[in-house]
C-alpha positions in Angstrom: 0.0 0.0 0.0 1.3 3.5 -0.7 2.1 6.1 1.9 -0.6 8.8 2.5 -0.3 11.6 0.0 1.4 14.8 1.2 -1.8 16.7 1.1 -3.1 14.3 3.7 -0.2 15.2 6.0 -1.4 18.8 5.9 -4.8 17.5 6.8 -3.5 15.8 9.8 -2.0 19.1 11.0 -5.3 20.9 10.5 -7.2 18.1 12.3 -4.7 18.2 15.2 -5.2 22.0 15.4 -9.0 21.5 15.5 -8.8 18.9 18.2 -6.4 21.1 20.1 -8.6 24.2 19.9 -9.7 23.9 23.6 -6.7 22.3 25.3 -4.0 24.3 23.6 -5.5 27.8 24.0 -3.1 29.0 26.7 -0.1 27.6 24.9 -1.0 29.3 21.6 -1.4 32.7 23.4 2.3 32.8 23.8 3.2 31.8 20.3 4.2 34.0 17.4 1.3 35.9 15.7 -0.1 34.4 12.6 1.1 35.4 9.2 0.0 38.9 8.3 -0.9 40.0 11.9 -0.3 43.8 12.1 1.6 45.3 15.1 -0.5 45.9 18.3 -0.3 49.6 17.9 -2.0 49.6 14.5 -5.3 51.6 14.3 -8.5 49.7 14.7 -11.3 50.6 12.3 -14.7 49.1 12.3 -15.8 46.2 10.1 -15.5 42.5 10.5 -12.7 42.6 13.0 -13.5 42.4 16.7 -13.5 45.7 18.7 -9.9 46.7 19.4 -8.5 44.6 16.6 -7.4 46.0 13.3 -8.8 44.1 10.2 -6.2 42.1 8.4 -8.1 42.6 5.1 -7.9 46.4 4.6 -8.5 47.0 0.9 -5.2 48.7 0.3 -3.4 45.6 1.7 -5.3 42.9 -0.1 -4.2 41.3 -3.4 -2.4 38.3 -5.0 1.0 39.7 -5.8 1.9 37.1 -8.5 0.2 38.0 -11.8 -0.3 34.4 -12.9 -1.9 33.4 -9.6 -4.0 36.6 -9.5 -5.8 35.3 -12.7 -6.7 32.0 -10.8 -7.4 33.0 -7.2 -9.9 35.6 -6.0 -8.2 38.1 -3.5 -11.0 37.7 -0.9 -13.6 35.0 -0.1 -16.2 35.6 2.7 -14.0 37.5 5.2 -10.7 35.8 4.2 -8.1 37.4 2.1 -4.7 37.1 0.5 -2.4 40.0 1.7 0.0 41.6 -0.7 2.8 41.5 1.8 2.5 37.8 2.7 4.9 35.3 1.2 3.9 33.1 -1.8 6.1 30.0 -2.3 6.4 29.0 -6.0 8.3 26.2 -7.8 8.6 25.3 -11.4 7.7 27.1 -14.6 8.2 30.9 -14.4 9.9 30.8 -11.0 13.6 30.7 -9.9 13.1 27.2 -8.4 12.8 23.8 -10.1 9.5 21.9 -9.8 11.4 19.0 -8.3 12.4 21.3 -5.4 8.8 21.3 -4.2 9.8 18.2 -2.2 11.3 20.8 0.3 7.7 21.9 1.3 5.7 18.7 0.7 7.8 16.2 2.5 9.7 14.6 -0.4 6.6 14.1 -2.5 7.7 16.3 -5.4 8.5 13.2 -7.4 4.8 12.3 -7.5 3.8 15.8 -8.7 6.6 16.4 -11.2 7.4 13.0 -12.6 4.3 10.8 -12.1 1.7 13.4 -13.0 3.7 16.0 -14.9 3.1 19.1 -12.8 4.8 22.2 -14.3 4.4 24.5 -11.4 3.4 24.5 -7.7 2.3 27.5 -5.6 1.5 27.9 -2.0 -0.7 30.9 -0.9 -2.4 31.7 2.4 -5.8 33.3 3.0 -6.1 34.8 6.5 -9.2 35.6 8.5 -9.8 39.4 8.5 -10.6 39.2 12.2 -7.0 38.3 13.1 -8.1 35.3 15.1 -5.4 33.0 13.7 -7.7 31.1 11.3 -6.3 30.7 7.8 -6.7 28.6 4.7 -3.5 27.3 2.9 -3.9 26.9 -0.8 -1.6 24.6 -2.7 -2.2 25.1 -6.4 -0.6 22.7 -9.0 -0.4 23.5 -12.7 -0.1 20.6 -15.2 0.7 20.2 -18.8 -2.9 19.1 -19.6 -6.3 18.5 -17.9 -6.0 14.7 -17.8 -2.9 14.8 -15.6 -4.5 17.4 -13.2 -7.6 15.2 -12.9 -5.5 12.1 -12.4 -3.8 13.6 -9.4 -7.1 14.8 -8.0 -8.4 11.2 -8.0 -5.1 9.9 -6.6 -5.4 12.3 -3.6 -9.1 11.8 -3.0 -9.0 8.0 -3.1 -5.6 7.9 -1.3 -5.1 4.2 -1.7 -8.1 3.5 0.6 -11.5 2.1 -0.1 -13.7 5.1 -0.9 -16.9 3.3 -0.1 -18.7 5.1 2.9 -19.8 1.8 4.5 -16.3 0.4 4.4 -14.8 3.7 5.7 -17.3 3.7 8.6 -16.4 0.1 9.5 -12.7 1.2 9.6 -13.6 4.4 11.6 -12.6 6.7 8.8 -14.4 9.7 7.3 -14.0 9.7 3.6 -14.1 12.9 1.5 -17.5 13.8 0.2 -18.4 15.4 -3.1 -19.1 19.1 -3.2 -19.8 21.6 -6.0 -17.1 23.6 -7.7 -15.0 23.5 -10.9 -15.0 20.2 -12.7 -14.8 18.0 -9.6 -14.4 18.8 -5.9 -14.2 16.9 -2.6 -14.5 18.0 1.1 -12.7 16.2 3.9 -12.2 17.0 7.5 -10.4 20.3 7.5 -9.4 20.0 3.9 -10.7 20.1 0.3 -9.7 19.3 -3.3 -10.7 21.0 -6.5 -10.0 20.1 -10.1 -10.6 22.3 -13.2 -8.7 22.3 -16.4 -4.9 22.1 -16.0 -5.2 22.9 -12.2 -5.4 21.0 -9.0 -6.2 23.0 -5.9 -5.6 21.5 -2.4 -7.0 23.5 0.5 -6.2 23.0 4.2 -8.0 24.9 7.0 -6.3 25.9 10.3 -8.9 27.1 12.9 -9.2 29.9 15.4 -7.5 28.2 18.4 -10.1 29.5 20.8 -13.0 27.7 19.0 -14.4 24.4 20.4 -13.8 21.4 18.0 -17.4 21.3 16.8 -17.3 25.0 15.9 -13.9 24.7 14.2 -15.1 21.8 12.0 -18.3 23.7 11.1 -16.2 26.8 10.2 -13.9 24.6 8.1 -16.8 23.1 6.2 -18.3 26.5 5.5 -15.3 28.4 4.3 -13.7 25.6 2.4 -16.9 25.0 0.3 -17.1 28.8 -0.4 -13.5 28.9 -1.4 -13.8 25.8 -3.7 -16.8 27.4 -5.4 -15.1 30.8 -5.8 -11.8 29.4 -7.1 -13.5 27.0 -9.3 -15.5 29.8 -10.9 -12.4 32.0 -11.4 -10.2 29.3 -13.0 -10.8 28.9 -16.8 -10.5 25.3 -18.1 -12.2 22.0 -18.8 -14.9 20.7 -16.5 -15.6 17.5 -18.4 -13.5 14.5 -17.1 -11.4 12.5 -19.5 -13.1 10.2 -22.1 -12.2 7.0 -20.1 -14.0 8.4 -17.1 -17.1 9.3 -19.0 -17.5 5.6 -19.9 -17.8 4.6 -16.2 -21.1 3.8 -14.5 -22.8 6.7 -12.6 -23.6 6.8 -8.9 -27.1 5.9 -9.8 -25.7 2.7 -11.3 -23.8 1.8 -8.2 -20.6 3.8 -8.2 -19.7 5.0 -4.7 -19.3 8.7 -4.2 -15.9 10.0 -5.4 -15.1 6.4 -6.3 -13.0 7.1 -9.4 -9.3 6.5 -10.0 -7.9 7.8 -13.3 -4.6 6.7 -14.9 -3.4 9.1 -17.6 -1.5 8.2 -20.7 2.3 7.9 -20.4 1.8 7.3 -16.7 4.6 6.4 -14.3 3.1 4.5 -11.5 4.0 6.1 -8.1 5.8 3.8 -5.7 3.4 2.1 -3.4 0.3 2.7 -5.5 -1.7 -0.3 -4.5 -3.5 -1.6 -7.5 -3.2 -5.4 -7.8 -4.2 -5.2 -11.5 -2.2 -2.3 -13.1 -2.5 -2.0 -16.9 0.3 -0.4 -19.0 -1.9 0.3 -22.0 -2.3 4.1 -22.0 -5.0 5.9 -20.1 -7.9 4.2 -18.3 -10.4 4.8 -15.5 -11.6 2.7 -12.6 -14.9 3.0 -10.8 -15.4 1.6 -7.3 -18.8 -0.1 -7.2 -21.3 -1.5 -4.8 -24.3 -3.7 -5.5 -26.0 -4.4 -2.1 -23.3 -6.1 0.0 -21.2 -7.0 -3.0 -18.3 -4.9 -4.2 -16.5 -4.8 -7.6 -14.7 -2.4 -9.9 -15.3 -1.3 -13.5 -12.4 -0.4 -15.7 -13.0 1.7 -18.8 -10.8 2.4 -21.8 -11.9 4.9 -24.5 -9.8 4.8 -27.6 -9.8 6.9 -30.8 -9.2 3.9 -33.0 -10.3 0.2 -32.9 -6.7 -1.0 -33.2 -5.9 0.8 -30.0 -8.8 -0.9 -28.3 -7.6 -4.3 -29.6 -4.2 -3.5 -27.9 -6.0 -3.3 -24.6 -7.7 -6.6 -25.1 -4.3 -8.2 -26.1 -3.0 -7.1 -22.7 -5.9 -9.0 -20.9 -5.2 -12.0 -23.1 -1.6 -12.2 -21.9 -2.6 -12.6 -18.3 -1.7 -16.0 -16.9 -4.8 -18.2 -16.9 -6.8 -15.9 -19.3 -9.3 -17.7 -21.6 -11.6 -16.3 -24.3 -15.0 -15.2 -23.0 -17.4 -16.8 -25.5 -20.4 -15.5 -23.5 -19.6 -11.9 -24.3 -19.9 -12.4 -28.1 -23.6 -11.6 -28.2 -22.8 -7.9 -27.2 -19.1 -7.5 -28.0 -16.5 -8.0 -30.6 -14.3 -10.1 -28.3 -13.9 -10.8 -24.6 -11.6 -12.5 -22.0 -12.0 -14.0 -18.6 -8.8 -13.6 -16.4 -7.7 -14.3 -12.9 -5.2 -12.1 -11.0 -3.5 -12.2 -7.5 -4.0 -9.7 -4.7 -1.2 -9.1 -2.2 0.4 -12.2 -0.9 -2.6 -14.4 -1.3 -4.2 -15.9 1.7 -6.3 -18.8 2.9 -8.0 -20.5 0.0 -9.1 -18.0 -2.6 -8.9 -15.0 -0.3 -5.9 -13.7 -2.2 -7.3 -14.5 -5.7 -9.4 -12.3 -7.8 -11.0 -12.6 -11.3 -12.4 -10.4 -13.9 -14.1 -10.3 -17.3 -13.3 -7.8 -20.1 -14.9 -7.1 -23.5 -14.4 -4.8 -26.5 -17.1 -3.2 -28.6 -15.6 -1.1 -31.3 -13.2 1.4 -29.8 -14.5 0.9 -26.2 -13.2 -1.7 -23.7 -14.9 -2.3 -20.4 -14.0 -4.8 -17.6 -15.7 -5.9 -14.4 -13.3 -7.2 -11.7 -13.4 -8.2 -8.1 -12.8 -5.4 -5.5 -9.4 -6.2 -4.1 -10.1 -4.3 -0.9 -13.1 -6.4 -0.2 -12.4 -10.0 -1.2 -14.0 -11.6 1.8 -13.4 -15.0 3.4 -14.1 -17.9 1.1 -14.9 -20.1 4.1 -17.9 -17.9 5.0 -20.2 -18.3 2.0 -23.0 -16.3 3.6 -20.7 -13.3 3.8 -19.2 -13.6 0.4 -19.0 -10.0 -1.0 -18.0 -10.8 -4.6 -20.0 -11.0 -7.8 -20.1 -14.4 -9.4 -18.8 -14.8 -12.9 -22.4 -14.8 -14.2 -23.1 -11.6 -12.3 -20.0 -10.0 -13.7 -21.1 -10.9 -17.2 -24.5 -9.4 -16.6 -22.9 -6.1 -15.5 -20.5 -6.2 -18.5 -23.4 -6.8 -20.9 -25.3 -3.9 -19.5 -22.4 -1.5 -19.9 -21.6 -2.6 -23.4 -25.3 -2.3 -24.4 -25.2 1.5 -23.8 -25.3 3.5 -27.1 -21.8 4.9 -27.8 -23.2 8.5 -27.6 -24.8 7.9 -24.2 -21.5 7.1 -22.7 -19.8 10.1 -24.2 -16.8 8.0 -25.4 -15.5 10.7 -27.7 -12.8 13.0 -26.0 -14.0 16.5 -25.2 -12.4 19.4 -27.2 -10.1 20.1 -24.2 -8.9 16.6 -23.9 -5.9 15.2 -25.6 -6.5 12.0 -27.6 -6.0 8.7 -25.7 -2.6 7.2 -26.5 -2.1 3.6 -27.1 1.0 2.3 -25.2 2.6 -1.1 -25.4 0.1 -3.8 -24.4 1.4 -5.3 -21.2 0.4 -6.0 -17.7 2.3 -5.2 -14.5 1.5 -6.6 -11.1 
């Protein structure tokens, strides 16, 4: 399993700050003032600041000092602002620092941004609460070479190598991110949020007023983060349609769990520790995490511009050890394969074994596979959470029976054509 993404490390800091909001009050009173705090002798006008406290967001002091960022970030959002005098940390294109140097501020994770997902630039900006109470929102904005790569890192951060299913998260005492409005896709966690639009990924982390009780701090985080996601998503110009592979996936109404999408872009270099048991090296593709009652499964989708490229995908499935032609798919598909694959180190009986079915119809390929995070115990047949082979086939037939136009298989104008890479499988 991979390590938690760096953005989640920021979340842990924010959550710790929220949990500490009562017990750490006295300790924080003696700490350095927050970024942008004016000297005590400054004049105190009226407005949103408390009596006796000068507003941090005086109009003359507010603004995003970097011209490129000013085109992407609003200077104020609901009582929070970016101050001209506050430091902006920037790496990559148009800055004195290399994009690889971003590891200095995100705990060695610059490799993932720069080399796995092809980020060109990374900027860190802070919004401060005008009331000077110590609350702030840290913005980490990544710029990519094309929308597909920005969207891919969005899904990587949101899924975070964990089961995104709310029921599974509850059983593990986790709170998964939930979808919110904004940009092309957005998610809200506990003290943090993610936003994708066009060539940009925005990661937001809230640090609370240390005098607030935890419940109030969490509510404040939810409120301001959703407003910021909406405001930034409206200001950024760029694609809002996900990549073509993603548009082939089932909808939430068809059983996809909320935010249950993982997207692999073309020419992808798999990050170390990314925990997919079945990893395909065939260009871009998308994965949906699915639930049907108590049964879990995944759907893989491959949208290609040409039929030959779709055949390359099928050739990769055919090369899996134990793969056999799927004759039952011929009534709705051009060709199909059944294939087994191993998960982790195996386990008792079939616990470490998984299977899937894949089929091609024209330039579309779809597969239904076992959910590797919920394989279940083969000794407890009454708790078996997998689809049978026949059930997988039924799901596959239904997906392939969709009209091509209904699944929006053609890439959007903003999306680059799907590339066909060498057809091979890596475990």
